[in-house]
C-alpha positions as CSV (number, residue, x, y, z in Angstrom):
1,X,3.4,16.3,2.9
2,X,3.8,15.8,-0.9
3,X,5.4,13.0,-2.1
4,X,7.9,12.8,-5.1
5,X,7.9,9.8,-7.0
6,X,10.9,8.5,-8.1
7,X,9.5,5.0,-9.8
8,X,7.0,4.5,-12.3
9,X,3.8,4.8,-11.6
10,X,1.6,2.1,-10.4
11,X,-1.6,0.8,-12.8
12,X,-2.9,-2.3,-11.3
13,X,-3.9,-4.0,-8.4
14,X,-1.6,-6.8,-8.7
15,X,1.4,-4.7,-8.6
16,X,0.3,-3.2,-5.4
17,X,-0.4,-6.4,-3.8
18,X,3.1,-7.9,-5.2
19,X,4.4,-5.0,-2.6
20,X,1.8,-6.1,-0.1
21,X,2.5,-9.9,-0.1
22,X,6.6,-9.4,-0.3
23,X,6.5,-8.6,3.4
24,X,3.6,-10.8,4.3
25,X,5.7,-13.7,4.0
26,X,8.1,-12.3,6.8
27,X,5.5,-12.3,9.3
28,X,3.7,-9.2,8.8
29,X,0.3,-8.4,7.9
30,X,-1.5,-5.3,6.6
31,X,-3.0,-2.3,9.2
32,X,-4.4,0.5,9.4
33,X,-2.5,3.8,11.0
34,X,-5.1,6.2,12.9
35,X,-4.9,8.5,9.6
36,X,-6.6,5.8,7.4
37,X,-3.7,5.0,5.3
38,X,-2.0,1.3,5.5
39,X,1.3,-0.1,5.9
40,X,3.1,-3.4,6.3
41,X,6.5,-3.6,7.6
42,X,8.3,-0.8,5.8
43,X,5.6,-0.5,3.0
44,X,3.1,2.6,3.3
45,X,0.0,3.0,1.2
46,X,-1.6,6.4,1.0
47,X,-4.8,7.8,-1.4
48,X,-2.3,8.3,-3.6
49,X,1.2,7.1,-3.1
50,X,2.5,3.7,-2.2
51,X,6.3,3.9,-0.7
52,X,8.6,1.3,0.1
53,X,12.0,2.2,1.8
54,X,13.2,4.7,-0.4
55,X,11.1,4.1,-3.4
56,X,7.8,6.8,-3.9
57,X,5.4,5.7,-6.7
58,X,1.9,7.6,-7.6
59,X,-1.0,4.7,-7.5
60,X,-3.8,5.3,-10.5
61,X,-7.0,5.9,-9.4
62,X,-9.3,3.5,-7.6
63,X,-5.8,1.5,-6.1
64,X,-6.3,2.7,-2.7
65,X,-10.1,2.2,-2.6
66,X,-9.0,-1.7,-3.5
67,X,-6.6,-2.1,-0.9
68,X,-9.2,-1.0,1.8
69,X,-11.5,-3.3,0.5
70,X,-8.8,-6.1,0.6
71,X,-7.8,-4.9,4.4
72,X,-11.9,-5.1,5.3
73,X,-12.1,-8.6,3.7
74,X,-8.9,-10.1,6.0
75,X,-8.7,-7.6,9.5
76,X,-9.1,-9.8,12.4
77,X,-12.6,-8.3,13.9
């Protein structure tokens, strides 16, 4: 499903991390779904988009891969 961005494009990993860390403080962690996309509570991160509640932002190239790297570092084995 194509998303329609309604907030500014996210261009830095820090911006993505700010979204991730917001809910992390409330005892939620970064998880991966069966499609390989990521979520934390109401935050959902796909290869091209980040959505949080009613916000949708396009992700700059390479940011999704950085989320994948973060997940690999923090996941429980």
